[in-house]
N, C-alpha and C positions, 0 to 999 in steps of 0.2 A: 468644282472645289470652291468652298467659301474663302473669303479673304483672310479670315482668322486662321483657317486650316492651312492656307497657302503660305502663311508666314510662320505659324507655330511649328509645324512638322519639319520644314527645312532647318529651322533653328536647332531643333532636337537632333536632326541628322548631322548637322555640323559639329555639335558637341560630341556625339557618338564617334564620329570620324576622328576627332581630336584625341579622344580617350584611347582609341584603338591604334593610333599611330605608334604608341610605345609598346606594341604587342611583342614583348620580349620576355626573357626570364627575369621578372622582377624579384623573384625569390630564388635563392640558390638551392641546389640539391640538398645541401646540408640542412637548410631550414625545413624542407619537407621531411627529411629523415628524422629530425628531432621531434617534429609534430607526431610522427608515427610512434616513436619510442616513448614519448610522454604519456601516451594513452595506454601503454602496456600495463602499468601497475593497477590502474582502475579496472581494466579487463580481468586481471588476475584476482582482484578482490571480489568482483562480481561472480567469477567462476567458482571461487571458494565458498561463497554464500549459497550458490546454487547446489553444489555438491553436498553441503551440510544438510540443507532442507530435504534433498533427495534421499540421502542415507538415513535420515531420521523419520522418513515417512510423513513429513509435514506437507501434505498435498497443496494446501492453500498457499503456504509460504513458497513452495516449489514453483507454483504458477507465477507468483510475483517475482521471484528471483530469476525465473527463466526469461520473463519480459525484460528485466533489468540487464541480464546478460546479453540478450538479443540487441538491446539498444547500444550497449558498449561494443559489441561485435560490429554493428553497423558503422559506428564512428571509426572503429579501427580499419574497417574495410575502405571507408572513404579516404582515410589518411593514406592507406596503401595505394589506393587508386590515384591519388594526387601525385604521389612519388613516382609511380609507374608512368603516368601521363607525362610528367615533367622529364622523365628519362627518355621516353620514346618519341614524343611529339616535338617536331621542330617548329619554331614560330613561323606562322604563315604570313604572307603579305597582307596588310590591312585592306579591307574591302573598300571599294570606291564610294564616293559620296552618292552617286546615283543608285548603287546597289542598296545602301543603307536607307536612302529615301524611299525606295520601293518597298522595302521590308516594313518601314514605319507606316506607310500608307495602308498596307495590307492589315497590319495590326489595328490601325484606327478603324477600319471597316469592320473587323471581326469583333472587337471589344468595345467600340463606342468612342473612347477617347484615350489616346496614349499620352503620357506626360513624362517629363524628366524631373526626377528628384535631385536637385543640385547638391544638396548636403550629402546624400548617400551616393551620388554619382551613379544613378540607376534609372533605367527606363521602366515605367510602371503601367500596369493595366488593372482594371477591376473586373471581377466576375459578377454574375447575377447572384441573388440570394440562393444558397445551396441548401437543399434538404435531403437527408439520407435516412431511409427507414423511419420517416415521420419525425426525425430530429432536425430542428431548424438550426443550421450552423451559421447562417448569415452570409454576408458578402466577404470576399477575400481580395486583397491586393497582391498581385504577383510582381515581383521585382527581379530584374536582371541587372546585376552589378557589373558595371563596365570595367572597373579596376581589376576585379577577379577574372573576368573574361580575358583581359589583356595579359594577365599574369599566368594564364592557363591554370588557375586555381579553381577547378571545376566544382568542387564541393561547396565553395562559397559564392558561386555565381548566382544562385537562385535563393530567394527569400519569399516566404508567404506570410502575410500579416492578416489577422482577422480584424475586419472593420466593425463587425457586430458580434463580438466574442460571446460564445456560449460554450465555455470549456467544460470538460468532463469533471465529474466529482472527484476523481482520483488526483488530478494534477491540473492546476489552472493554466499551465503552459501548453497543455494538449487541447487545441481548439478545433481539431478535426481528427478523425481516426488515423490519418496519415500525416498530421502536422504536429510537431512538438518543438517548442522554443524557436518558432519561425522557420523551422526546417521541414521540407517536404520529403517524405519517404517515397521515392519514385518506383521502387520495385523493379519490374521488368522494363519500365520506361527509362531507366537510368542511361542505358546505352544510346537509344535514339536521341535523348535530350542532349547528352554530351556531344554527340556527333553534330547536332544542329548548332550548338554553341561554338564548336571549333570552326564551323564554316560560316558563322555569323548569320545563320538562318533564324533570326529572332522571332519571326512570326510562327515558325514551326515550334520553337522552344516554348513560347507562350501557350500555344494550343495543346502541346503535350502536357504541360503543367496543369492547365485548366481541366483537361480530360481526367487526370488523376484525382483532382479535387471533386469532380462530379461522380466519382466511382468509389464504391466501398469494397475492399478486399478483406473479408473476415479472417483470412489466414495470417495476416501480418500487421494488425493495427497497433498503434500505441495504446489504445483503449477501445474495447469492443462497444458497439452501439447499444447492446442489450443491457449494459450496466453504465451507460453514459451519465445518467442521473441517479445512479445507485449510491450506496453509502460505503465509506472507507472504514475497514476494520481498524480499530484503534490498537489492536495487538499486532497483527501481521501485515497490515497495510493493504490487503487485498480489497478491491472494490466488488461488492456484491449487490445483486438486485434486491430491491426492497423485500421481496418474498423470502430471501435467504439472509436477511439482516435482522439481528436481534438487539434489543435495547436493555442494557443493564440498569435495573432499578436503583442500584446503589451508587455507582459512579456516574450514571446518566450519560454513558457513551454507547456507541453502536459497535457490534462485533459480528463477524461472519459465523456461519453455522459450525465451523470447525473450532473456533476459539470461544464459542459460547457454551455455557453449561447451565445448570440450574440447581437450586437448593433442594435436597432430597426431603426436606421437612415441609416447607411452605410452597415448593415448586415454582417459585418466582424465577424468571430469567436472570442470569447473572454471569459476569465474566469470571474467568479463573482467578483473577487477582482479588476479587471481592469475596471469594469463598475461603473458608478455613477448614481444616480437617478435625473431625471429632476424634479425641484421643482414645476413645473407647472402641469405636467401630471403623474408624478411618474414612467415613463417608464425608463428602464435601457439603458443607452447609454455610448459609449466609451468617453474617455477624448477628443478625437479629434473632436467629434461631439457635445460636450457640450460647449455652449457659454454663454456669460453674456449679460443681458439687458443693453443697453447703458445708460438708464435713472436711473434705481434703482440698477443695478449690480447683480440681482438675476441670479443663474445658470439655464439654460433652454436648451432644445434640439432645433435643427433648426426648427422643426415642430411647436414649440410653440412661435417662434419669427417671427415678421413681421416688416420689415424695422429696424431690430436690436432692437426691442422693444418687451417686453412681453405684454400679453393681457391687463393687468391692466394699464400699462403705456401708451399703445396705446389708450385705451379708454380715459384716462386723456388728452392726447395730442389732441385727436379728439374733446373733449368737449371744450378745449381752442380755437381751430380753429373755432368751431361753434360760440362761443361767439364773437370772433373777426369778423366773417362774419356778425353776427347780428348787431354789432355796426356800421359796415360800411354801411349796408343797412339802418339803422336808420338815419345815418348822411346824406346819399343821399336823403332820403325822406324829411328831414327838409329843406335842401337846395332847393329842388324843390318847396316847399310850400312857403317859406318866403324870399328866397334870390333873389336879382336883377340879371338880365342877366349878365352872365360873372363873377358874384360875388359868391364866394364859402365860406360858413361859416363852420368853423370847430366845430364839436360837440364833447365836451369832453365825456369821458367815463360815462356811466350811473352810475357808482359808485361814481361820483363826481356831485351830484345833484345841489349844489350851483353854481358851475361854469357854468353848463348848463343853469340855470335860468338867470344869469347875461348876458350870450351871447345873449339870446333871447330878453332881455330888451334893450340892446344896439341897436339891429336892429330896434325895434319898435320905 
């Protein structure tokens, strides 16, 4: 054992023993109960959002709200576990200096160098750079917080910090599929790690946490690796792989395949917010393809306009033209019947019957 190690590790062991001497119920049962109750409103809101997206058939939103509900349920479960542990577990006698020293020596051999963070009152180790499914996540620092261990606050005993953060596209707090906001989702390893902490088997606790970091469970991640570098839908918030993400040419934002649509006229990709309804056919078109009828001013797509007129106005104009043609034909017919050669009689509009009668009388 080097001289540096022979003095460094015993100093850490002494500090750990000092922190664990007060291993008693630093928090009352009421404190743990209030922590549990304060999480209930957030869980109820997440549950309501999930039910709405499920009832309305919004599959993308349902996927997002299900993950949100799962996260809230996990925090609720942790709070309940803290309360149960505090009710059931009697504070045990603090481990001896020798036992702590042996634990720290084993940790130092396993991880390279164990250190004490005085500000956080935590013993810390670093992992090697971790890569999962070709995604480089970098190194992580695993921290065991002595104050939380002494208080039997098991949910706050462990923290995981990203030293070379490569967060997912959906949330910068998710730096590992199983790490969000410095909290490690242990899954099936929760029980073994809590048992190790209760017995102050710190080497086992670090090894369990490191094993979880080196493993990917696609059944319960905060973010799946297949969309780690995907794009977040600006509408529903779901992260999609680049192959299932679409760019709106108008607002210049990205959307998932369920929130994306397209203009029926120019066929450019567009989000629903940048499309408007044609008042004639109800089709969704972009603002560039939406025009106004020159006669009535109604909005319509190019397919519903002819000569810059909507169908109703076009029919009205055609009817007026037909009436004008009929008047002209009638005028020509009268001139042929009663007019002298070279003489042309103007026939007023049929709407003015009196004027037409006077014109005929003057000729006769």
